[in-house]
PDB file as gemmi writes it, atoms N, CA and C in Angstrom:
CRYST1    1.000    1.000    1.000  90.00  90.00  90.00 P 1                      
ATOM      1  N   MET A   1      -0.589  22.025  -3.120  1.00  0.00           N  
ATOM      2  CA  MET A   1       0.516  22.953  -2.817  1.00  0.00           C  
ATOM      3  C   MET A   1       1.741  22.418  -3.416  1.00  0.00           C  
ATOM      4  N   GLU A   2       1.875  21.124  -3.534  1.00  0.00           N  
ATOM      5  CA  GLU A   2       3.059  20.608  -4.093  1.00  0.00           C  
ATOM      6  C   GLU A   2       3.347  20.810  -5.576  1.00  0.00           C  
ATOM      7  N   HIS A   3       2.357  21.231  -6.266  1.00  0.00           N  
ATOM      8  CA  HIS A   3       2.424  21.515  -7.636  1.00  0.00           C  
ATOM      9  C   HIS A   3       2.239  23.054  -7.983  1.00  0.00           C  
ATOM     10  N   ARG A   4       2.477  23.886  -6.951  1.00  0.00           N  
ATOM     11  CA  ARG A   4       2.334  25.332  -7.027  1.00  0.00           C  
ATOM     12  C   ARG A   4       3.046  25.903  -8.225  1.00  0.00           C  
ATOM     13  N   ALA A   5       4.277  25.699  -8.316  1.00  0.00           N  
ATOM     14  CA  ALA A   5       5.071  26.289  -9.378  1.00  0.00           C  
ATOM     15  C   ALA A   5       4.644  25.977 -10.772  1.00  0.00           C  
ATOM     16  N   GLN A   6       4.189  24.731 -10.967  1.00  0.00           N  
ATOM     17  CA  GLN A   6       3.736  24.284 -12.291  1.00  0.00           C  
ATOM     18  C   GLN A   6       2.453  24.961 -12.559  1.00  0.00           C  
ATOM     19  N   LEU A   7       1.547  25.113 -11.561  1.00  0.00           N  
ATOM     20  CA  LEU A   7       0.268  25.719 -11.739  1.00  0.00           C  
ATOM     21  C   LEU A   7       0.414  27.199 -12.136  1.00  0.00           C  
ATOM     22  N   LEU A   8       1.196  27.845 -11.344  1.00  0.00           N  
ATOM     23  CA  LEU A   8       1.456  29.257 -11.743  1.00  0.00           C  
ATOM     24  C   LEU A   8       2.032  29.467 -13.096  1.00  0.00           C  
ATOM     25  N   GLU A   9       3.053  28.556 -13.514  1.00  0.00           N  
ATOM     26  CA  GLU A   9       3.513  28.729 -14.839  1.00  0.00           C  
ATOM     27  C   GLU A   9       2.497  28.505 -15.877  1.00  0.00           C  
ATOM     28  N   ALA A  10       1.693  27.466 -15.647  1.00  0.00           N  
ATOM     29  CA  ALA A  10       0.548  27.273 -16.605  1.00  0.00           C  
ATOM     30  C   ALA A  10      -0.427  28.501 -16.620  1.00  0.00           C  
ATOM     31  N   LEU A  11      -0.778  29.016 -15.595  1.00  0.00           N  
ATOM     32  CA  LEU A  11      -1.688  30.174 -15.574  1.00  0.00           C  
ATOM     33  C   LEU A  11      -1.142  31.264 -16.299  1.00  0.00           C  
ATOM     34  N   ASP A  12       0.192  31.549 -16.039  1.00  0.00           N  
ATOM     35  CA  ASP A  12       0.939  32.611 -16.669  1.00  0.00           C  
ATOM     36  C   ASP A  12       1.018  32.398 -18.212  1.00  0.00           C  
ATOM     37  N   ARG A  13       1.291  31.127 -18.564  1.00  0.00           N  
ATOM     38  CA  ARG A  13       1.450  30.839 -20.094  1.00  0.00           C  
ATOM     39  C   ARG A  13       0.091  31.051 -20.773  1.00  0.00           C  
ATOM     40  N   ASP A  14      -0.971  30.656 -20.089  1.00  0.00           N  
ATOM     41  CA  ASP A  14      -2.252  30.813 -20.743  1.00  0.00           C  
ATOM     42  C   ASP A  14      -2.839  32.170 -20.600  1.00  0.00           C  
ATOM     43  N   GLY A  15      -2.143  33.126 -19.891  1.00  0.00           N  
ATOM     44  CA  GLY A  15      -2.617  34.492 -19.811  1.00  0.00           C  
ATOM     45  C   GLY A  15      -3.777  34.604 -18.912  1.00  0.00           C  
ATOM     46  N   ALA A  16      -3.921  33.772 -17.963  1.00  0.00           N  
ATOM     47  CA  ALA A  16      -4.968  33.859 -16.944  1.00  0.00           C  
ATOM     48  C   ALA A  16      -4.804  35.226 -16.120  1.00  0.00           C  
ATOM     49  N   PRO A  17      -5.899  36.044 -16.088  1.00  0.00           N  
ATOM     50  CA  PRO A  17      -5.901  37.320 -15.400  1.00  0.00           C  
ATOM     51  C   PRO A  17      -5.973  37.203 -13.871  1.00  0.00           C  
ATOM     52  N   LEU A  18      -5.035  36.495 -13.310  1.00  0.00           N  
ATOM     53  CA  LEU A  18      -5.095  36.419 -11.851  1.00  0.00           C  
ATOM     54  C   LEU A  18      -3.998  37.210 -11.166  1.00  0.00           C  
ATOM     55  N   HIS A  19      -4.527  38.071 -10.221  1.00  0.00           N  
ATOM     56  CA  HIS A  19      -3.676  38.799  -9.396  1.00  0.00           C  
ATOM     57  C   HIS A  19      -2.903  38.006  -8.420  1.00  0.00           C  
ATOM     58  N   PRO A  20      -1.757  38.211  -8.143  1.00  0.00           N  
ATOM     59  CA  PRO A  20      -0.998  37.412  -7.098  1.00  0.00           C  
ATOM     60  C   PRO A  20      -1.639  37.433  -5.748  1.00  0.00           C  
ATOM     61  N   ARG A  21      -2.356  38.550  -5.452  1.00  0.00           N  
ATOM     62  CA  ARG A  21      -3.040  38.555  -4.099  1.00  0.00           C  
ATOM     63  C   ARG A  21      -4.195  37.585  -4.111  1.00  0.00           C  
ATOM     64  N   ASP A  22      -4.912  37.443  -5.252  1.00  0.00           N  
ATOM     65  CA  ASP A  22      -6.018  36.452  -5.327  1.00  0.00           C  
ATOM     66  C   ASP A  22      -5.408  35.013  -5.217  1.00  0.00           C  
ATOM     67  N   ILE A  23      -4.309  34.727  -5.717  1.00  0.00           N  
ATOM     68  CA  ILE A  23      -3.712  33.388  -5.675  1.00  0.00           C  
ATOM     69  C   ILE A  23      -3.364  33.120  -4.202  1.00  0.00           C  
ATOM     70  N   HIS A  24      -2.845  34.155  -3.504  1.00  0.00           N  
ATOM     71  CA  HIS A  24      -2.445  33.949  -2.133  1.00  0.00           C  
ATOM     72  C   HIS A  24      -3.667  33.691  -1.277  1.00  0.00           C  
ATOM     73  N   LEU A  25      -4.765  34.477  -1.583  1.00  0.00           N  
ATOM     74  CA  LEU A  25      -6.129  34.240  -0.842  1.00  0.00           C  
ATOM     75  C   LEU A  25      -6.544  32.864  -1.058  1.00  0.00           C  
ATOM     76  N   LEU A  26      -6.477  32.358  -2.312  1.00  0.00           N  
ATOM     77  CA  LEU A  26      -7.023  30.951  -2.585  1.00  0.00           C  
ATOM     78  C   LEU A  26      -6.131  29.905  -1.903  1.00  0.00           C  
ATOM     79  N   GLU A  27      -4.763  30.141  -1.845  1.00  0.00           N  
ATOM     80  CA  GLU A  27      -3.910  29.176  -1.137  1.00  0.00           C  
ATOM     81  C   GLU A  27      -4.214  29.186   0.372  1.00  0.00           C  
ATOM     82  N   ASN A  28      -4.576  30.276   0.925  1.00  0.00           N  
ATOM     83  CA  ASN A  28      -4.937  30.327   2.326  1.00  0.00           C  
ATOM     84  C   ASN A  28      -6.247  29.524   2.554  1.00  0.00           C  
ATOM     85  N   GLU A  29      -7.195  29.669   1.617  1.00  0.00           N  
ATOM     86  CA  GLU A  29      -8.519  29.014   1.825  1.00  0.00           C  
ATOM     87  C   GLU A  29      -8.286  27.510   1.654  1.00  0.00           C  
ATOM     88  N   ILE A  30      -7.316  27.079   0.759  1.00  0.00           N  
ATOM     89  CA  ILE A  30      -7.080  25.577   0.655  1.00  0.00           C  
ATOM     90  C   ILE A  30      -6.427  25.090   1.916  1.00  0.00           C  
ATOM     91  N   ARG A  31      -5.496  25.853   2.458  1.00  0.00           N  
ATOM     92  CA  ARG A  31      -4.839  25.376   3.726  1.00  0.00           C  
ATOM     93  C   ARG A  31      -5.928  25.305   4.785  1.00  0.00           C  
ATOM     94  N   ARG A  32      -6.750  26.201   4.987  1.00  0.00           N  
ATOM     95  CA  ARG A  32      -7.737  26.338   6.066  1.00  0.00           C  
ATOM     96  C   ARG A  32      -8.709  25.059   5.847  1.00  0.00           C  
ATOM     97  N   ALA A  33      -9.100  24.797   4.577  1.00  0.00           N  
ATOM     98  CA  ALA A  33      -9.936  23.628   4.418  1.00  0.00           C  
ATOM     99  C   ALA A  33      -9.338  22.397   4.729  1.00  0.00           C  
ATOM    100  N   HIS A  34      -7.986  22.256   4.373  1.00  0.00           N  
ATOM    101  CA  HIS A  34      -7.215  21.052   4.689  1.00  0.00           C  
ATOM    102  C   HIS A  34      -7.168  20.932   6.253  1.00  0.00           C  
ATOM    103  N   GLN A  35      -6.950  21.963   6.940  1.00  0.00           N  
ATOM    104  CA  GLN A  35      -6.943  21.916   8.498  1.00  0.00           C  
ATOM    105  C   GLN A  35      -8.301  21.456   9.005  1.00  0.00           C  
ATOM    106  N   TYR A  36      -9.436  21.895   8.455  1.00  0.00           N  
ATOM    107  CA  TYR A  36     -10.655  21.530   8.954  1.00  0.00           C  
ATOM    108  C   TYR A  36     -10.924  20.024   8.598  1.00  0.00           C  
ATOM    109  N   MET A  37     -10.488  19.609   7.470  1.00  0.00           N  
ATOM    110  CA  MET A  37     -10.653  18.136   7.166  1.00  0.00           C  
ATOM    111  C   MET A  37      -9.922  17.270   8.082  1.00  0.00           C  
ATOM    112  N   GLU A  38      -8.628  17.688   8.406  1.00  0.00           N  
ATOM    113  CA  GLU A  38      -7.831  16.938   9.372  1.00  0.00           C  
ATOM    114  C   GLU A  38      -8.446  16.869  10.716  1.00  0.00           C  
ATOM    115  N   GLN A  39      -8.971  18.027  11.171  1.00  0.00           N  
ATOM    116  CA  GLN A  39      -9.584  18.136  12.418  1.00  0.00           C  
ATOM    117  C   GLN A  39     -10.875  17.254  12.504  1.00  0.00           C  
ATOM    118  N   ALA A  40     -11.599  17.281  11.463  1.00  0.00           N  
ATOM    119  CA  ALA A  40     -12.756  16.375  11.443  1.00  0.00           C  
ATOM    120  C   ALA A  40     -12.391  14.862  11.573  1.00  0.00           C  
ATOM    121  N   GLU A  41     -11.300  14.470  10.894  1.00  0.00           N  
ATOM    122  CA  GLU A  41     -10.913  13.109  10.906  1.00  0.00           C  
ATOM    123  C   GLU A  41     -10.448  12.820  12.264  1.00  0.00           C  
ATOM    124  N   ARG A  42      -9.692  13.714  12.985  1.00  0.00           N  
ATOM    125  CA  ARG A  42      -9.266  13.475  14.319  1.00  0.00           C  
ATOM    126  C   ARG A  42     -10.379  13.317  15.319  1.00  0.00           C  
ATOM    127  N   LEU A  43     -11.467  14.148  15.105  1.00  0.00           N  
ATOM    128  CA  LEU A  43     -12.600  14.040  15.924  1.00  0.00           C  
ATOM    129  C   LEU A  43     -13.345  12.728  15.638  1.00  0.00           C  
ATOM    130  N   ARG A  44     -13.432  12.275  14.441  1.00  0.00           N  
ATOM    131  CA  ARG A  44     -14.084  11.069  14.138  1.00  0.00           C  
ATOM    132  C   ARG A  44     -13.316   9.836  14.833  1.00  0.00           C  
ATOM    133  N   ALA A  45     -11.996   9.867  14.740  1.00  0.00           N  
ATOM    134  CA  ALA A  45     -11.152   8.852  15.259  1.00  0.00           C  
ATOM    135  C   ALA A  45     -11.294   8.804  16.812  1.00  0.00           C  
ATOM    136  N   ALA A  46     -11.308   9.950  17.437  1.00  0.00           N  
ATOM    137  CA  ALA A  46     -11.389  10.108  18.855  1.00  0.00           C  
ATOM    138  C   ALA A  46     -12.787   9.636  19.355  1.00  0.00           C  
ATOM    139  N   SER A  47     -13.788   9.937  18.602  1.00  0.00           N  
ATOM    140  CA  SER A  47     -15.111   9.573  18.924  1.00  0.00           C  
ATOM    141  C   SER A  47     -15.392   8.002  18.830  1.00  0.00           C  
ATOM    142  N   GLN A  48     -14.726   7.441  17.778  1.00  0.00           N  
ATOM    143  CA  GLN A  48     -14.887   6.040  17.556  1.00  0.00           C  
ATOM    144  C   GLN A  48     -14.138   5.195  18.548  1.00  0.00           C  
ATOM    145  N   SER A  49     -12.961   5.735  18.965  1.00  0.00           N  
ATOM    146  CA  SER A  49     -12.175   5.057  19.972  1.00  0.00           C  
ATOM    147  C   SER A  49     -12.857   5.082  21.363  1.00  0.00           C  
ATOM    148  N   ARG A  50     -13.682   6.064  21.496  1.00  0.00           N  
ATOM    149  CA  ARG A  50     -14.495   6.095  22.833  1.00  0.00           C  
ATOM    150  C   ARG A  50     -15.770   5.285  22.651  1.00  0.00           C  
ATOM    151  N   GLY A  51     -16.173   4.841  21.489  1.00  0.00           N  
ATOM    152  CA  GLY A  51     -17.366   4.139  21.287  1.00  0.00           C  
ATOM    153  C   GLY A  51     -18.573   5.041  21.021  1.00  0.00           C  
ATOM    154  N   ASP A  52     -18.388   6.245  21.039  1.00  0.00           N  
ATOM    155  CA  ASP A  52     -19.592   7.258  20.813  1.00  0.00           C  
ATOM    156  C   ASP A  52     -20.006   7.196  19.346  1.00  0.00           C  
ATOM    157  N   GLY A  53     -19.018   7.304  18.458  1.00  0.00           N  
ATOM    158  CA  GLY A  53     -19.393   7.378  16.944  1.00  0.00           C  
ATOM    159  C   GLY A  53     -20.000   8.672  16.739  1.00  0.00           C  
ATOM    160  N   LEU A  54     -19.633   9.370  15.618  1.00  0.00           N  
ATOM    161  CA  LEU A  54     -20.331  10.602  15.252  1.00  0.00           C  
ATOM    162  C   LEU A  54     -21.351  10.169  14.063  1.00  0.00           C  
ATOM    163  N   PRO A  55     -22.401  10.793  14.064  1.00  0.00           N  
ATOM    164  CA  PRO A  55     -23.487  10.486  13.010  1.00  0.00           C  
ATOM    165  C   PRO A  55     -22.906  10.863  11.577  1.00  0.00           C  
ATOM    166  N   GLU A  56     -23.190   9.868  10.737  1.00  0.00           N  
ATOM    167  CA  GLU A  56     -22.697   9.995   9.253  1.00  0.00           C  
ATOM    168  C   GLU A  56     -23.871   9.867   8.331  1.00  0.00           C  
ATOM    169  N   TYR A  57     -23.780  10.374   7.192  1.00  0.00           N  
ATOM    170  CA  TYR A  57     -24.738  10.015   6.094  1.00  0.00           C  
ATOM    171  C   TYR A  57     -24.000   9.717   4.818  1.00  0.00           C  
ATOM    172  N   ASP A  58     -24.668   8.971   3.966  1.00  0.00           N  
ATOM    173  CA  ASP A  58     -24.129   8.518   2.664  1.00  0.00           C  
ATOM    174  C   ASP A  58     -24.867   9.360   1.651  1.00  0.00           C  
ATOM    175  N   ASP A  59     -24.208  10.102   0.803  1.00  0.00           N  
ATOM    176  CA  ASP A  59     -24.945  10.852  -0.297  1.00  0.00           C  
ATOM    177  C   ASP A  59     -24.981  10.085  -1.605  1.00  0.00           C  
ATOM    178  N   GLY A  60     -24.628   8.821  -1.471  1.00  0.00           N  
ATOM    179  CA  GLY A  60     -24.655   8.045  -2.707  1.00  0.00           C  
ATOM    180  C   GLY A  60     -23.381   8.057  -3.568  1.00  0.00           C  
ATOM    181  N   SER A  61     -22.414   8.898  -3.132  1.00  0.00           N  
ATOM    182  CA  SER A  61     -21.163   9.010  -3.949  1.00  0.00           C  
ATOM    183  C   SER A  61     -20.115   8.007  -3.518  1.00  0.00           C  
ATOM    184  N   GLY A  62     -20.428   7.293  -2.399  1.00  0.00           N  
ATOM    185  CA  GLY A  62     -19.486   6.293  -1.811  1.00  0.00           C  
ATOM    186  C   GLY A  62     -18.637   6.926  -0.725  1.00  0.00           C  
ATOM    187  N   SER A  63     -18.765   8.281  -0.512  1.00  0.00           N  
ATOM    188  CA  SER A  63     -18.102   9.025   0.543  1.00  0.00           C  
ATOM    189  C   SER A  63     -19.023   9.088   1.819  1.00  0.00           C  
ATOM    190  N   ARG A  64     -18.338   8.986   2.947  1.00  0.00           N  
ATOM    191  CA  ARG A  64     -19.129   9.106   4.218  1.00  0.00           C  
ATOM    192  C   ARG A  64     -18.831  10.674   4.606  1.00  0.00           C  
ATOM    193  N   HIS A  65     -19.885  11.218   5.168  1.00  0.00           N  
ATOM    194  CA  HIS A  65     -19.930  12.559   5.605  1.00  0.00           C  
ATOM    195  C   HIS A  65     -20.337  12.659   7.036  1.00  0.00           C  
ATOM    196  N   LEU A  66     -19.567  13.472   7.821  1.00  0.00           N  
ATOM    197  CA  LEU A  66     -19.990  13.724   9.207  1.00  0.00           C  
ATOM    198  C   LEU A  66     -21.271  14.629   9.239  1.00  0.00           C  
ATOM    199  N   VAL A  67     -22.212  14.431  10.126  1.00  0.00           N  
ATOM    200  CA  VAL A  67     -23.234  15.297  10.370  1.00  0.00           C  
ATOM    201  C   VAL A  67     -22.860  16.130  11.579  1.00  0.00           C  
ATOM    202  N   ILE A  68     -22.646  17.472  11.327  1.00  0.00           N  
ATOM    203  CA  ILE A  68     -22.295  18.359  12.504  1.00  0.00           C  
ATOM    204  C   ILE A  68     -23.284  19.407  12.509  1.00  0.00           C  
ATOM    205  N   CYS A  69     -23.934  19.540  13.740  1.00  0.00           N  
ATOM    206  CA  CYS A  69     -24.977  20.491  13.999  1.00  0.00           C  
ATOM    207  C   CYS A  69     -24.397  21.559  14.915  1.00  0.00           C  
ATOM    208  N   TYR A  70     -24.721  22.872  14.530  1.00  0.00           N  
ATOM    209  CA  TYR A  70     -24.227  23.892  15.322  1.00  0.00           C  
ATOM    210  C   TYR A  70     -25.332  24.537  16.132  1.00  0.00           C  
TER     211      TYR A  70                                                      
END                                                                             
């Protein structure tokens, strides 16, 4: 989001056929994903501070992933 203006200028300069509504929808999805990531990190921290720990798995990329079952 901090580079929004530069991105929009680059898309316009390159003639990308993006409608402003599509850009707005994408920005909303990015915000929502960021909120989910922050929430997951808060849940992990709260769980670890209680000693419960949330199950994680390693996909080989060096990143840890929470296992969340619904």
